[in-house]
N, C-alpha and C positions, 0 to 999 in steps of 0.2 A: 288790621290784617296785613301781613307781610306780602309784598308784591311777588308774583311768581317769577322764578328765574327766567331769563331770556332763552329762547330756543337756540340750540346750536346751529351754526351755519353748516352747509353741506361740506365745506372744507374741514370743519371741525369734526364732523362725523367721519369723514375719510381718514383723518389723522388718528382719532381715538379708537375707532373700530379696527383700523389697520394695526394699531399698536397691540390690541388684544389678539388679533390674528397672528401676529409675529411672536407674541410671548405666551400664548395660551397653551402651554404644554400641560398634559394631564387629563384631557377629556372634559366632558360636560361639567363635572363639579367645579373644576378650575374656571371654566368659561362663565358659569353662572355667578361665581364669586366675584370675578373681575367686572362683569357687567353691573352687578349690584353695587360694588365699590364705586364705579364710575357714575352710574345714572342715579343712584339713590343717595349714597353717602357723600360723595365728593361734590357733585354738581347739582343735586336735588332736582334733576330734570323729571324724575318719575317718583311718585310717592311710594313708600314701602308696601302699602296695601296693593297698589296697582301693579307693582313689580311681582309680588307673590301671585296675584291673579294671572299675570302674563305667563309665569312658569306653569301654573296649573293648566291654563288653556293650551299651551304648547305641548304639554305632556298628553293632552287628549288627542292630539293629531298624530297620524302616522308620519314617519320621517325623522331625521336627526333633530332632537329637541333643542339642543343648544344653538344650532344653526338657525332654527326658526325663532328662537328667542332673540338672537342678534338682529334678525330682520324685523321682528315685531317691535323691538325697542326703537329701532331707527325709524320705522313707520310711524310710531306714536309721536315722534319728535319732529319729523319733516315730511310726513306723507309718503306717497309712492316713490318720489325721487329719493327721499332719504332711505327708504327700504332697499332700493337698488344700490345706492352708494354704500350704505353700511354693510349690507349683506356681502357684496363683492369684496369690500375691504377686509372683511373677516375671513372670507374663504380663500382669496387668491394667494396670500403669502404661503400658506401650507401647501396649496396645490402646486405652486412652482417648485417648492422643495421636494415634494413627493415625486414629481416628474423627473427632476434632476437625479434624485437617488435611484429611481427606477431605471433610468438610462445607465447608471453605474452597476446596479445589483442584478438587473434582469437582462443584461446584454447576453448575446448568444454565447460568447466565450469570455466571461469576466475573469480577471486575475484570481489566482488562488486565494489571496487574502480576502478578497471581496466575497468569494464563495464561502469562505470560512466564517466571516463575520455574519453573513446572511444566515448560514446554518446555525450559528450560535444564537443569534437574536431570535430566529424562528423557534428555537427550542423552548424559549420562555413564553411564547404567546399564549399557550394554554393556561399558564399561571396567571397571566394578565387578565384573562377572561374570568377566572375564579375570583381574583382580587376585585375586579369591577363589580361582579355580582354581590359579593359579600359587603361591599361598601354601600350598595343600594338597598339591601334587604331590610335594615331597620326602618328606614323611611317608608318603604312599601307596607310594612306591617302596621306602622302607625296610621297610614292613610286608609287602611282597610276598615270599612265600617263594621260595626259589631255583627250585623247580620251576615257578613261575608267571611268573617275570620275563621269559621269552621271549614269553609271551602278553600281558603287561601293556601294552606299546605298542599291541597290536592292540585290546584292550578300550578303551583310551583313545581311539584313532581311531574305533572303532565308536560310542562314546558321543557324540563330537563330531558325527559324521555324522548320528546319529539325532536329536539335539537340533535340528539345522539343517533336518531334512526331515520328521520323523515326527509332530511336533505331539503330539496327545493319546495316541498309541500309544507314546511314548517309554518309559514305565515298563515296559511288557511287553518292550521291547527290552533294557532294563537287566537285568531278571530273566532273560532269555534268556542274557545273558553269564554270569550266575552259574551257570546250568544247564550251559553249555558247559564252565566250569571244573570243575564236579563230574564231568562225563563224562570230561574229560581226565585227572582223577585217579582215576577209577573208584571213587569213594566212594559207597556205598549207605547209605541210612538205617539199615539193620539191621546193617551190617558194621562190623568193627573197634571194636566197643563204642561206636559213635557214638550220640548221642541222636537221637531222631526230630526231623526238621526242623521249625522253626517255620512257621506258615502265613504266607507272605510275600506271596502274591498271591491273595486270596480270590476264587475264581471266582464265588460268588453276588453279590459286590459288583460285579464287572465286568458280570454279567448285569443287575443292577439299573440300571446306567447306560443300558441300552438302552430301559428303559421310563420313565425319569425325563423328564417333559415340561418345559415352561417354568416360569417362576415360581419359587416357593420350593423345590419338589422339585428342580429343576435346580440351584439354588444350593446346596442341601444335598449333592447328588451331587458337584458340583465341589469343595466344601469337604472332603468326606470323602476324595476322591482326594488332595487336598493333605495331609491329616493322615495318611493311611495309606501313601502312596507316595513320600514325600519322602526318597529315599535321598541321602545325601551333602550335605544342606543345602537351604535354600530355593530356591536358583537352579536345582536340578534340575527342580523342578516348574514353573518359569516358562514353558517352551514349552507345557505342558499348559494352564496358566491362560490364557495368551495365546490359544490356539486356542479355548478354551471361551468366555472372556469377550468376546473381540473378534470372532472369525470365526463362531462358531456361534450364541451367544445374543445377540450385539450389545448387551451391557450398557454397553459403552464403546468408544470408538474407540482406534486404536493409540496416539495421543499421550496420551490419558488413562491408558492402561495403563502406559506408561512412567512417567508421574507417580506412579501407584499403587505401582510397584516402587520408585521412589526414596523414597516415603514410608516404605515398609517398611525402607529402609536408613538413613534419617537419624534414625529413632526408636529408643529403647532397647529391649532385650528381643529376642525371637526374630524373625528375618527373615520367618517365615511369617505375621506380622501383615499382610503384603500381601493376604492373602485377605480380611481385614476391609475393606480399601479396595475390593476387587472386590465384596464383598457390599453395601457402601454404594452403589456405582454401580448395582447390580441392584435394591435395595429399600430404600434409605435407611438410617437408623441401625439399625432393626430387622433389616435384611438383613445389615449389618455384624456385629452381635452374634450373629445366627444362624450366619453363616459361621464366626466365631471359635469358638463353642461346638462346632460339628460338627468343625472342623479339629483342635482341641486335645483333644477327648475321647479319641481313640485313644491318645494319649500317656499320659494318666492310666490308662487301662485296661491298657495294656501293663505299667505298673509295679505297679499295685494287684493285678493277677492274676498277672503273670509274675515279679514281683520275687523271690520265694523260689526261683525256678528259674534265676536269672541265672548262677550259678556253672556249672551244667551247660551252659547255652547258650554261655558264653564258652569252655569247653573242648571243645565239640563239633567234631569234624573236619568234619562236614557244614556247620555254620554258618560255620566259618572259611573253608572252601573256597568256599562260595557268596559270601562277602564279597570274597574275592580276585578274583572275576570282576566282581561288581557295583561294587566300590569304584572301580577305575580307570575303569570305564565311566561311573559317576556323575560323576567329575571331568571326563572328556571331555565329558559332557553340559553341565556348567557352562560349559566353554569354548565348546561349540557353541551354547549359548543366546545368546551374544553376537551371533550372525549374525542371527536374526530380530529381536532387539532393535535392532540397527543398521539393519536394513532398514526398521524402522518410522519412522525419521527421514525428514524431507522437505526441510528447508531447508539450504542450503550452510553457514550459520553453525552449524547443529547438528552437522554432521560435523566442523567445525573444533573445536567444543567437545569432541566425543568424543576427538579426537586430543590436545587439551590435557589432558583427564582421564587418558588413558593415560600421558602423560608425568608428571603429578603422582603417580599411584598407583604406577607401575612404576619409573620412573627416579628421581623425587625422593622416593619412598616416603612420601608424605603420607597422612594418614588418609582413610577413606572419607567420613566426615561432612564434613570440611573440603572435600574435592573436590566433593561434591554441592552444598554451599552456594556454592562458587565458580562452579560451573556455573549454579546458579540465578541468581546475581548477573549472570552473563554474559547470560542471557536477558532480564533486566530492562533491562540497558544497551542491548541490541540493540533491544528494543521502544521504549525511550525515544528512540532515534535514528531511529525510523521503519522499522526492519527488519521483515520479514514473520514472522508466527507461524503454526505449523501449525494447520490447521482442526480 
């Protein structure tokens, strides 16, 4: 029997996870592929089966799945110290870039070309949401069990409608879809040897939101919801962030929010970095750092505390059934998030840019970063020609 490969040092984790954090453009599919290439194919630190199980377990948890996968893989290799080193190495490069770009694009009076680039890139964000959902739909359909495939389209449609209309209440709606699937299968927490369900919607946290006032408490509450309730990826939480940051607390206008979402897309690392741009708009650099710390802390806690129990979670009929309801609803919510994002546009040229971005992403199959940069260039050209920019 061949000897197991040696465990990486903390310095090696810092270097390799940091490399992925710097080069991981394209969201969760890119991150998962890069971690598989590193941990399974190139270094053989983790077996293929264990890696697939890690993906499945992280998808059962609320929060940004690729971030939790990066923390979990590092935890498997070097324990809690490895989880902290690897997770931070993956998160920090993109966070630094997002904060630097936020200081440029979300300043009180940015130069006209910066406003134009932000307006152009923001015009394409709804197309990016559609593209992200379409890329995930086939895998979700394949994962659906035979008994839930009749309900899968209903959950998808319900998630899309919820994202378009419910704003900050969307996450409760997604959890409701999971509970409906549980009821449809008549699975109880104590029956059929199932493990007790994980706490997926902490009621005390929801109650805390009612007493969180303005300022830093409000920012921490918004960031905590992003970190705790991001089922299916960063775009699921976009309607909630938009309702809070634009409509409720007025930290930014709709055009600035679109710019913030685009910044989270064109930078490497997790898409949830968008919350740092929202934090910057609310309270400057300190607000951006605070929002990032609060949003990513649950991911570390889930792994550091729950990592030893992942095998039981992955095989739990309760958790599997719950995910069969929330999974397609979350994908529908990603599709539905395109509606409020598109409605935030104002100028005719922005709608034309959105149509062009859809063609680039869906028909021509170009990358997200290239598409957003092309949209930003379109905005600069329109402004240079004397075209109007959104206020």
